[in-house]
TORRO-869083 format. One line per field, with one value per residue (C-alpha): residue number from 1; y, x, z; residue in three letters. Coordinates in Angstrom, 2 decimals. Layout:
// TORRO-869083
i = (NUM, ...)
north = (Y, ...)
east = (X, ...)
up = (Z, ...)
aa = (ala, ...)
//
This chain:
// TORRO-869083
i = (1, 2, 3, 4, 5, 6, 7, 8, 9, 10, 11, 12, 13, 14, 15, 16, 17, 18, 19, 20, 21, 22, 23, 24, 25, 26, 27, 28, 29, 30, 31, 32, 33, 34, 35, 36, 37, 38, 39, 40, 41, 42, 43, 44, 45, 46, 47, 48, 49, 50, 51, 52, 53, 54, 55, 56, 57, 58, 59, 60, 61, 62, 63, 64, 65, 66, 67, 68, 69, 70, 71, 72, 73, 74, 75, 76, 77, 78, 79, 80, 81, 82, 83, 84, 85, 86, 87, 88, 89, 90, 91, 92, 93, 94, 95, 96, 97, 98, 99, 100, 101, 102, 103, 104, 105, 106, 107, 108, 109, 110, 111, 112, 113, 114, 115, 116, 117, 118, 119, 120, 121, 122, 123, 124, 125, 126, 127, 128, 129, 130, 131, 132, 133, 134, 135, 136, 137, 138, 139, 140, 141, 142, 143, 144, 145, 146, 147, 148, 149, 150, 151, 152, 153, 154, 155, 156, 157, 158, 159, 160, 161, 162, 163, 164, 165, 166, 167, 168, 169, 170, 171, 172, 173, 174, 175, 176, 177, 178, 179, 180, 181, 182, 183, 184, 185, 186, 187, 188, 189, 190, 191, 192, 193, 194, 195, 196, 197, 198, 199, 200, 201, 202, 203, 204, 205, 206, 207, 208, 209, 210, 211, 212, 213, 214, 215, 216, 217, 218, 219, 220, 221, 222, 223, 224, 225, 226, 227, 228, 229, 230, 231, 232, 233, 234, 235, 236, 237, 238, 239, 240, 241, 242, 243, 244, 245, 246, 247, 248, 249, 250, 251, 252, 253, 254, 255, 256, 257, 258, 259, 260, 261, 262, 263, 264, 265, 266, 267, 268, 269, 270, 271, 272, 273, 274, 275, 276, 277, 278, 279, 280, 281, 282, 283, 284, 285, 286, 287, 288, 289, 290, 291, 292, 293, 294, 295, 296, 297, 298, 299, 300, 301, 302, 303, 304, 305, 306, 307, 308, 309, 310, 311, 312, 313, 314, 315, 316, 317, 318, 319, 320, 321, 322, 323, 324, 325, 326, 327, 328, 329, 330, 331, 332, 333, 334, 335, 336, 337, 338, 339, 340, 341, 342, 343, 344, 345, 346, 347, 348, 349, 350, 351, 352, 353, 354, 355, 356, 357, 358, 359, 360, 361, 362, 363, 364, 365, 366, 367, 368, 369, 370, 371, 372, 373, 374, 375, 376, 377, 378, 379, 380, 381, 382, 383, 384, 385, 386, 387, 388, 389, 390, 391, 392, 393, 394, 395, 396, 397, 398, 399, 400, 401, 402, 403, 404, 405, 406, 407, 408, 409, 410, 411, 412, 413, 414, 415, 416, 417, 418, 419, 420, 421, 422, 423, 424, 425, 426, 427, 428, 429, 430, 431, 432, 433, 434, 435, 436, 437, 438, 439, 440, 441, 442, 443, 444, 445, 446, 447, 448, 449, 450, 451, 452, 453, 454, 455, 456, 457, 458, 459, 460, 461, 462, 463, 464, 465, 466, 467, 468, 469, 470, 471, 472, 473, 474, 475, 476, 477, 478, 479, 480, 481, 482, 483, 484, 485, 486, 487, 488, 489, 490, 491, 492, 493, 494, 495, 496)
north = (25.54, 27.56, 27.10, 27.94, 27.83, 26.94, 28.65, 27.67, 30.45, 30.84, 33.32, 31.19, 29.61, 31.66, 30.79, 32.54, 32.44, 32.39, 34.65, 33.18, 30.04, 28.53, 31.57, 31.74, 28.09, 28.62, 31.24, 29.83, 32.08, 35.19, 33.97, 33.60, 37.23, 38.49, 36.78, 39.25, 42.27, 42.82, 44.98, 42.52, 39.53, 41.11, 41.17, 37.39, 36.39, 37.36, 36.63, 34.60, 33.95, 34.14, 32.28, 33.26, 30.73, 31.12, 30.76, 29.53, 26.00, 25.91, 27.00, 24.31, 21.60, 22.64, 22.77, 19.38, 17.79, 19.37, 18.07, 14.56, 14.80, 14.86, 17.21, 19.18, 20.01, 23.75, 23.16, 20.92, 23.56, 26.30, 24.39, 23.22, 26.77, 28.72, 26.50, 27.03, 23.95, 22.71, 22.66, 21.18, 24.41, 25.29, 22.70, 23.81, 22.56, 23.07, 23.80, 22.71, 22.78, 19.22, 16.01, 14.26, 16.85, 17.01, 13.27, 13.36, 16.37, 14.59, 11.41, 13.16, 16.04, 14.85, 17.93, 17.55, 18.55, 19.69, 20.30, 20.43, 22.66, 26.34, 25.82, 25.82, 29.11, 30.71, 29.56, 30.97, 34.33, 34.25, 33.53, 36.43, 38.96, 37.62, 40.81, 42.90, 40.47, 40.43, 43.75, 44.54, 42.12, 43.90, 42.45, 42.76, 40.76, 38.19, 37.76, 37.36, 34.77, 32.79, 32.96, 31.83, 29.04, 27.85, 27.65, 25.80, 23.41, 22.56, 22.18, 19.75, 17.73, 17.47, 16.64, 13.91, 12.55, 8.78, 8.32, 10.30, 7.10, 5.85, 9.13, 8.27, 4.98, 6.67, 9.38, 6.97, 4.43, 7.20, 8.57, 5.09, 4.74, 8.20, 7.41, 4.17, 6.11, 8.82, 6.37, 4.39, 7.50, 8.86, 5.48, 5.24, 8.76, 7.80, 4.65, 6.64, 9.37, 7.10, 4.65, 7.20, 6.55, 2.91, 1.18, -2.39, -1.79, -1.85, -5.53, -6.61, -4.77, -4.87, -3.39, 0.41, 0.96, -1.21, 0.41, 3.87, 2.67, 1.03, 4.12, 6.29, 4.03, 3.65, 7.26, 7.48, 3.88, 4.61, 6.14, 3.53, 0.60, 1.80, 0.76, -2.59, -4.44, -1.76, -1.48, -5.25, -5.21, -2.31, -3.83, -7.17, -5.41, -3.62, -6.47, -9.42, -11.30, -11.72, -12.89, -9.70, -7.59, -9.26, -8.91, -5.14, -4.70, -6.70, -4.74, -1.45, -2.39, -3.18, -0.73, 1.04, 4.05, 7.59, 9.67, 12.03, 15.36, 16.15, 18.54, 15.83, 13.33, 15.73, 16.19, 12.44, 11.80, 14.34, 12.76, 9.23, 10.37, 11.80, 8.53, 6.52, 8.80, 8.49, 4.69, 4.59, 6.91, 4.64, 1.70, 3.71, 4.78, 1.16, 0.12, 2.91, 1.78, -1.83, -0.76, 1.49, -1.24, -3.74, -1.19, -0.04, -3.02, -6.08, -8.71, -7.20, -6.86, -10.51, -11.76, -9.93, -8.07, -4.55, -2.88, -4.39, -3.74, -0.12, 0.31, -1.03, 1.42, 4.30, 3.49, 3.16, 6.44, 5.01, 1.75, 2.53, 2.84, -0.40, -2.17, -0.93, -2.25, -5.67, -8.41, -7.94, -4.29, -5.22, -7.80, -5.24, -2.28, -0.58, -1.92, 0.54, 1.59, -2.01, -2.67, 0.28, -0.50, -4.09, -2.88, -0.53, -3.08, -5.97, -7.90, -9.92, -8.00, -7.98, -10.72, -8.76, -5.31, -4.39, -7.84, -9.24, -8.13, -10.64, -13.93, -16.10, -15.19, -15.65, -19.14, -20.22, -21.83, -20.08, -21.70, -20.96, -17.31, -15.97, -18.33, -17.56, -13.81, -14.00, -16.03, -13.68, -10.59, -12.16, -12.75, -9.23, -7.65, -9.74, -8.74, -5.05, -5.15, -6.86, -4.27, -1.36, -2.33, -4.35, -2.48, -4.68, -5.10, -8.61, -10.48, -13.83, -13.53, -12.50, -15.55, -17.83, -16.23, -16.66, -20.35, -20.61, -19.12, -21.52, -24.47, -23.29, -23.23, -26.79, -27.78, -26.48, -28.42, -31.70, -31.79, -31.83, -30.47, -27.45, -26.61, -24.82, -21.09, -21.42, -23.79, -21.58, -18.44, -20.23, -21.19, -17.61, -16.18, -18.57, -17.64, -13.94, -14.38, -16.11, -13.35, -10.69, -12.47, -12.80, -9.14, -8.12, -10.20, -8.56, -5.11, -5.99, -7.18, -3.97, -1.93, -3.84, -3.28, 0.42, 0.71, -1.15, 1.11, 4.19, 2.89, 2.27, 5.79, 7.25, 5.23, 6.29, 9.94, 9.70, 7.94, 10.58, 13.35, 11.65, 11.42, 15.09, 15.96, 13.94, 15.56, 19.02, 18.49, 17.21, 18.61, 16.73, 14.37, 14.02, 10.78, 8.07, 8.06, 11.60, 10.78, 7.87, 10.13, 12.70, 9.96, 8.71, 12.22, 12.69, 9.39, 10.34, 13.71, 11.98, 9.54, 12.40)
east = (-65.82, -62.68, -59.72, -56.13, -53.47, -49.82, -47.25, -43.56, -41.21, -37.43, -37.68, -39.94, -43.33, -46.53, -50.11, -53.06, -56.79, -59.12, -62.13, -65.51, -64.03, -67.35, -68.16, -64.60, -64.61, -67.68, -65.93, -62.52, -62.20, -62.79, -60.03, -57.65, -58.30, -58.06, -54.67, -53.14, -54.56, -52.99, -55.76, -58.51, -56.51, -55.86, -59.63, -59.74, -56.72, -55.59, -52.16, -52.32, -48.62, -45.19, -42.10, -38.82, -35.98, -33.09, -30.27, -29.49, -28.71, -31.96, -33.88, -32.13, -33.00, -36.66, -36.93, -35.19, -37.63, -40.61, -39.40, -39.11, -42.57, -41.26, -42.58, -39.65, -39.55, -39.86, -42.93, -44.50, -44.06, -45.33, -48.50, -49.23, -48.98, -50.75, -53.39, -56.74, -58.37, -61.54, -64.77, -68.22, -69.51, -66.52, -64.27, -60.68, -59.09, -55.41, -54.63, -51.23, -49.55, -48.14, -50.03, -46.98, -46.44, -50.21, -50.43, -47.52, -49.07, -52.42, -50.77, -48.53, -50.69, -54.21, -55.30, -57.78, -55.76, -56.84, -54.70, -57.31, -60.19, -59.48, -56.46, -53.82, -55.24, -55.12, -51.49, -50.65, -52.10, -50.13, -46.93, -47.58, -48.45, -46.25, -44.16, -47.33, -48.99, -46.06, -44.96, -41.24, -40.36, -39.14, -38.95, -35.15, -34.76, -37.28, -35.41, -32.00, -33.44, -35.00, -31.80, -29.48, -31.81, -32.28, -28.52, -27.85, -30.78, -29.62, -26.02, -27.11, -29.18, -26.26, -23.82, -25.96, -27.31, -27.75, -27.51, -24.29, -22.26, -24.91, -24.71, -21.16, -22.37, -25.34, -23.17, -20.43, -22.78, -24.64, -21.27, -20.20, -23.40, -22.88, -19.24, -20.27, -22.62, -20.05, -17.22, -19.42, -20.44, -16.88, -15.48, -18.03, -17.07, -13.37, -14.00, -15.85, -13.20, -10.13, -11.80, -11.36, -7.63, -7.53, -10.95, -9.67, -8.75, -12.42, -12.85, -9.58, -9.95, -13.47, -12.83, -13.21, -10.37, -7.91, -8.98, -8.17, -4.77, -3.90, -5.00, -2.81, 0.21, -0.24, -1.21, -0.24, -0.10, 2.38, 4.94, 4.46, 5.11, 8.73, 9.51, 7.76, 9.63, 9.05, 5.40, 4.87, 6.31, 4.13, 1.00, 1.69, 2.05, -1.28, -3.33, -1.55, -1.99, 0.74, -1.73, -3.78, -0.62, 0.54, -2.95, -2.93, 0.47, -0.55, -3.82, -1.91, 0.30, -2.64, -5.23, -7.63, -8.02, -7.42, -4.38, -4.69, -3.08, -0.97, -3.57, -6.26, -3.89, -3.10, -6.83, -7.48, -4.55, -5.88, -9.33, -7.91, -5.97, -9.20, -11.07, -8.23, -8.14, -11.92, -11.74, -8.91, -10.81, -13.84, -11.71, -10.48, -14.03, -15.19, -12.47, -13.57, -17.20, -16.28, -14.35, -17.21, -19.79, -17.75, -17.50, -21.15, -23.16, -20.85, -23.60, -25.53, -22.30, -21.27, -24.79, -25.69, -22.52, -21.23, -22.78, -26.26, -26.28, -25.22, -27.96, -30.55, -29.39, -29.37, -32.86, -34.25, -32.63, -30.63, -29.75, -32.35, -35.11, -33.99, -34.05, -37.62, -38.86, -40.55, -39.12, -41.89, -40.84, -37.14, -38.03, -39.56, -37.38, -36.43, -39.40, -42.04, -43.14, -43.77, -45.65, -48.06, -48.52, -49.44, -51.85, -53.56, -53.86, -54.51, -51.60, -48.80, -46.78, -42.95, -41.02, -37.83, -36.29, -32.69, -31.92, -32.19, -28.53, -27.35, -25.84, -28.42, -31.39, -29.34, -28.28, -31.85, -34.09, -36.98, -39.56, -37.63, -36.67, -39.68, -39.10, -35.41, -36.05, -38.58, -36.16, -33.25, -35.31, -36.15, -32.47, -31.54, -34.02, -32.57, -29.00, -29.95, -31.57, -28.53, -26.20, -28.38, -28.96, -25.82, -23.25, -20.30, -20.24, -19.33, -19.93, -20.69, -24.44, -24.03, -21.91, -24.43, -27.34, -25.43, -24.97, -28.72, -29.44, -26.93, -28.60, -32.01, -30.72, -29.45, -32.82, -34.62, -32.24, -31.62, -34.13, -31.62, -33.37, -31.46, -30.90, -33.55, -33.20, -33.14, -30.15, -28.24, -28.85, -27.74, -24.46, -23.99, -24.62, -22.06, -19.46, -20.14, -19.70, -16.34, -15.18, -16.23, -14.40, -11.21, -11.35, -11.88, -8.84, -6.72, -7.83, -6.91, -3.45, -2.87, -3.95, -1.57, 1.32, 0.54, 0.34, 3.64, 5.34, 3.97, 5.23, 8.70, 8.82, 7.74, 10.38, 13.08, 12.15, 11.97, 15.37, 16.88, 15.50, 16.87, 20.37, 20.23, 19.14, 22.01, 24.62, 23.24, 23.12, 26.75, 30.00, 31.35, 34.25, 37.24, 37.50, 39.69, 42.24, 43.32, 43.78, 46.05, 48.19, 48.53, 49.60, 52.24, 53.65, 53.89, 55.75, 58.28, 58.97, 59.55, 62.07, 64.03)
up = (58.28, 58.93, 56.49, 57.45, 54.72, 55.37, 53.12, 53.07, 51.99, 51.90, 54.78, 57.02, 57.64, 57.33, 58.32, 56.67, 57.41, 54.38, 54.99, 54.02, 52.48, 51.45, 49.31, 47.92, 46.92, 44.76, 42.59, 41.54, 38.41, 40.60, 42.94, 39.98, 38.98, 42.57, 43.02, 40.55, 42.44, 45.88, 47.35, 46.44, 47.65, 51.05, 51.65, 51.13, 53.27, 56.77, 58.33, 61.56, 62.28, 60.68, 61.95, 60.23, 59.93, 62.35, 59.79, 56.28, 57.46, 59.41, 56.29, 54.22, 56.78, 56.81, 53.01, 52.63, 55.08, 53.27, 49.89, 51.36, 52.99, 56.58, 59.29, 60.76, 64.48, 63.73, 61.55, 64.19, 66.92, 64.58, 63.70, 67.25, 68.63, 65.86, 64.22, 65.99, 67.44, 65.79, 67.79, 67.27, 65.75, 63.56, 61.96, 61.14, 57.91, 57.09, 53.43, 52.08, 48.69, 48.62, 49.30, 50.86, 53.58, 54.08, 54.73, 57.21, 59.07, 59.26, 60.55, 63.11, 64.40, 63.55, 61.57, 58.72, 55.63, 52.16, 49.05, 46.24, 45.02, 45.66, 48.01, 45.19, 43.83, 47.29, 47.74, 44.29, 45.36, 48.62, 46.69, 44.32, 47.07, 49.87, 50.22, 50.77, 53.18, 55.65, 57.08, 57.14, 54.33, 51.22, 47.73, 47.77, 51.00, 49.79, 46.47, 48.16, 50.59, 47.72, 45.66, 48.48, 49.59, 46.00, 45.46, 48.70, 48.07, 44.53, 45.76, 48.48, 46.01, 43.57, 46.39, 47.93, 44.66, 44.97, 41.20, 40.71, 40.09, 37.66, 35.74, 34.66, 33.16, 31.45, 29.87, 28.78, 27.12, 25.29, 24.12, 22.96, 20.91, 19.39, 18.59, 16.85, 14.57, 13.87, 13.17, 10.76, 8.82, 8.71, 7.63, 4.79, 3.69, 3.78, 1.72, -0.94, -0.97, -1.16, -3.58, -6.41, -6.11, -4.91, -5.37, -4.87, -1.21, -0.11, -1.01, 0.60, 3.96, 5.45, 8.90, 9.12, 11.61, 9.65, 6.37, 7.76, 9.00, 5.66, 3.71, 5.93, 5.27, 1.48, 0.63, -3.08, -4.34, -7.17, -4.81, -2.06, -4.47, -4.89, -1.27, -1.53, 1.25, 3.89, 2.85, 3.22, 6.76, 7.90, 6.33, 8.01, 11.37, 10.87, 9.38, 11.08, 7.79, 5.15, 2.47, 2.69, 2.59, -0.61, -2.10, -1.37, -3.07, -6.13, -6.34, -6.02, -8.99, -11.29, -9.89, -12.20, -9.87, -11.01, -10.14, -7.17, -6.38, -3.31, -1.83, -1.99, -0.39, 2.46, 3.20, 3.01, 5.36, 7.89, 7.73, 8.22, 11.29, 12.75, 12.14, 13.73, 16.80, 17.22, 17.02, 19.59, 21.91, 21.59, 22.79, 25.81, 26.63, 26.46, 28.92, 31.27, 30.96, 31.77, 34.88, 36.07, 35.51, 37.54, 40.38, 40.40, 39.06, 39.12, 39.23, 36.30, 34.29, 34.84, 34.08, 30.87, 29.86, 30.40, 27.34, 27.69, 31.43, 30.88, 28.26, 30.71, 33.40, 30.89, 29.61, 33.14, 34.23, 37.14, 38.86, 41.53, 38.92, 37.26, 40.65, 41.25, 37.90, 37.83, 35.60, 33.02, 32.53, 32.30, 29.65, 27.22, 28.24, 24.98, 22.97, 24.19, 20.69, 19.63, 22.87, 22.48, 18.79, 19.70, 22.37, 19.92, 17.13, 19.56, 18.12, 19.70, 22.31, 21.99, 23.78, 24.42, 24.22, 25.02, 26.48, 22.93, 22.42, 25.04, 23.86, 25.65, 23.44, 20.27, 21.38, 22.21, 19.64, 17.92, 20.22, 23.41, 22.78, 24.69, 27.61, 27.96, 27.65, 30.50, 32.63, 31.82, 32.69, 36.05, 36.80, 35.60, 38.03, 40.90, 39.96, 39.73, 43.18, 44.71, 43.14, 44.23, 47.86, 48.70, 50.77, 49.74, 45.93, 44.73, 41.47, 43.16, 42.70, 39.05, 38.25, 39.97, 38.10, 34.84, 35.62, 36.18, 32.75, 31.17, 32.94, 31.74, 28.14, 28.56, 30.03, 26.92, 24.64, 26.49, 29.35, 32.24, 35.33, 36.77, 40.44, 42.46, 42.95, 46.77, 46.71, 44.27, 46.34, 49.53, 47.84, 46.61, 50.10, 51.64, 49.01, 49.54, 53.31, 52.86, 50.50, 53.01, 55.83, 53.76, 52.72, 56.36, 57.41, 54.70, 55.85, 59.45, 58.35, 56.41, 59.44, 61.71, 59.28, 59.09, 62.88, 63.27, 60.73, 62.49, 65.87, 64.43, 63.00, 66.35, 68.24, 65.79, 66.12, 69.93, 70.12, 67.89, 70.13, 73.25, 71.76, 70.86, 74.41, 75.94, 73.71, 74.39, 78.17, 78.58, 77.14, 74.17, 74.93, 72.64, 70.73, 72.33, 69.48, 70.26, 73.98, 73.12, 70.93, 73.76, 76.21, 73.76, 73.36, 77.17, 77.62, 74.91, 76.61, 80.00, 78.46, 76.96)
aa = (met, gln, val, val, val, leu, phe, glu, his, ala, ser, gly, tyr, ala, leu, phe, lys, val, lys, glu, phe, glu, glu, val, ser, met, phe, ile, pro, gln, val, glu, arg, ala, ala, met, asp, gly, asn, lys, phe, gln, thr, met, val, gln, leu, ile, ala, phe, ala, pro, phe, lys, ser, gly, thr, asn, ala, leu, asp, asn, ile, asn, ser, ile, ser, glu, gly, ile, val, his, glu, asp, leu, gln, val, phe, leu, glu, thr, asn, val, pro, lys, ser, thr, lys, lys, ser, lys, val, val, leu, gly, val, ser, asp, ser, lys, ile, gly, ala, ser, ile, gln, glu, leu, leu, gly, phe, ser, val, gln, his, thr, asp, val, val, pro, glu, val, ile, arg, gly, ile, arg, tyr, asn, phe, his, thr, leu, ile, lys, gly, leu, ser, thr, gln, ala, met, gly, ser, ala, glu, cys, ser, leu, gly, arg, ser, tyr, ser, arg, ser, lys, val, lys, phe, asn, val, asn, arg, ala, asp, asn, met, ile, ile, gln, ser, ile, ser, leu, val, asp, gln, leu, asp, lys, asp, ile, asn, thr, phe, ala, met, arg, leu, arg, glu, trp, tyr, ser, tyr, his, phe, pro, glu, leu, val, lys, ile, val, asn, asp, asn, tyr, leu, tyr, ala, lys, val, ala, lys, val, ile, lys, asn, arg, lys, glu, ser, ile, asp, asn, glu, glu, asp, leu, val, glu, thr, leu, glu, gln, ile, leu, met, asp, ser, gly, lys, ala, gln, ala, ile, ile, ser, ala, ala, lys, thr, ser, met, gly, met, asp, ile, ser, glu, ile, asp, leu, ile, asn, ile, glu, met, phe, thr, ser, lys, val, ile, ser, leu, ala, glu, tyr, arg, lys, gln, leu, met, glu, tyr, leu, ile, ser, arg, met, his, asn, ile, ala, pro, asn, leu, ala, thr, leu, ile, gly, glu, thr, val, gly, ala, arg, leu, ile, ser, his, ala, gly, ser, leu, met, asn, leu, ala, lys, tyr, pro, ala, ser, thr, val, gln, ile, leu, gly, ala, glu, lys, ala, leu, phe, arg, ala, leu, lys, thr, arg, gly, asn, thr, pro, lys, tyr, gly, leu, ile, phe, his, ser, thr, phe, ile, gly, arg, ala, gly, ala, lys, asn, lys, gly, arg, ile, ser, arg, phe, leu, ala, asn, lys, cys, ser, ile, ala, ala, arg, ile, asp, cys, phe, asn, glu, phe, pro, thr, asp, val, phe, gly, ser, lys, leu, lys, glu, gln, val, glu, asp, arg, leu, lys, phe, phe, glu, ser, gly, asn, ile, pro, lys, lys, asn, ile, asp, val, met, lys, glu, ala, ile, glu, glu, ala, lys, thr, leu, leu, glu, ser, ser, ala, lys, lys, lys, lys, lys, lys, lys, arg, lys, lys, asp, ala, asp, asn, asp, glu, glu, leu, asn, asn, thr, leu, asn, gly, asp, asn, glu, glu, val, glu, thr, asn, gly, gln, pro, glu, glu, glu, pro, pro, thr, lys, lys, gln, lys, lys, lys, lys, arg, lys, ser, lys, glu, ala, asp, glu)
//
């Protein structure tokens, strides 16, 4: 058996013949040691052919096709011309590093391919001693080729990343979760800090954001009571409740809190402003997340909500990964620890994961929570697949799927039989078609208006140019009023 190894480098394709492969394959540890020694490794491997890439773009195309498991035209020509044909006496086997490219080569060219046993160790040795095996290739040139190709390859992968829109959702929902934790801890610290001066405010105002705003307005309670009318107005504007405002003022008059110095008040005020700014930024970030979810995954957002849908996408890694998951995986997504614990102890597996935060499971009864979670996970997987693979994003399917979940809840409570899934999907497809047609008509109208405006501008400019040409070609005539005056003057002179 004769083994030929294909090696893909940044500079080009190389083909090596392994000497006495049957003996080499018996001693894998010796091959590992020989790979580090160039002289020993050269006795094991012999260069058959080397085809350098034509340019940087050509190298990038070849490497992209190899990473995707596709045989490039250059690689096909290189293998067809240089790989020796197998005969009855000696069988030729092609060794490759990746199983994907090996399968595509075997399917396209019909070579017998191998990527296991001693082949990875031989390729590792070739990679380590590549500059010595090929004449005329220096380490400096090899390093510059690898560096430039690596940069262009990573740039192309980032540029054409399918999940780049999903990354915005993933980062924003993780930041929202982190902000929630931080705001809660900071608000608890503020309550403890300001309660030394005004402990009764904690029981009156429960919300963290409103508590920070009220604390920033009151500051020193003894000084703020002097302007009672202005304080009542500002508190009513913040709390939107006159009863709570009056309760705060009455509590401030009879508070048992200790006196506080100006330096402490300044620090508390700075801290309250930071908490308020964080809470306001969290609201802005949530609005941004909602808008991004309606642009990228509108059906999933309308079905289960923006936050739960974003958490599902974040936990799956991307919308594509979520679309590939079956409904059973979507159902327990986020409850992996409980699942593996149940499998180890042979207990009951969890019924739901992240989808528990949706309103549907909370509204269902205790007996029907597992059923509705299974049904909801099924609809979530359908919505994710529609969002992922649909070219024209619409929320029609999400609203129809949401109606199906609502009907299923009613069926569990009252027994009313819901519509079949086929009928609902047919209605959704018809509605989506009408929406697409209307949007196409609107686009056509806008195009016509733009074309008409452009034609008008062109005509105006052309007319203006023609007028200029006429005036430039002929001498300018005096206005008629001046001619009439001259005629009148001549007639007067003749009379005299």
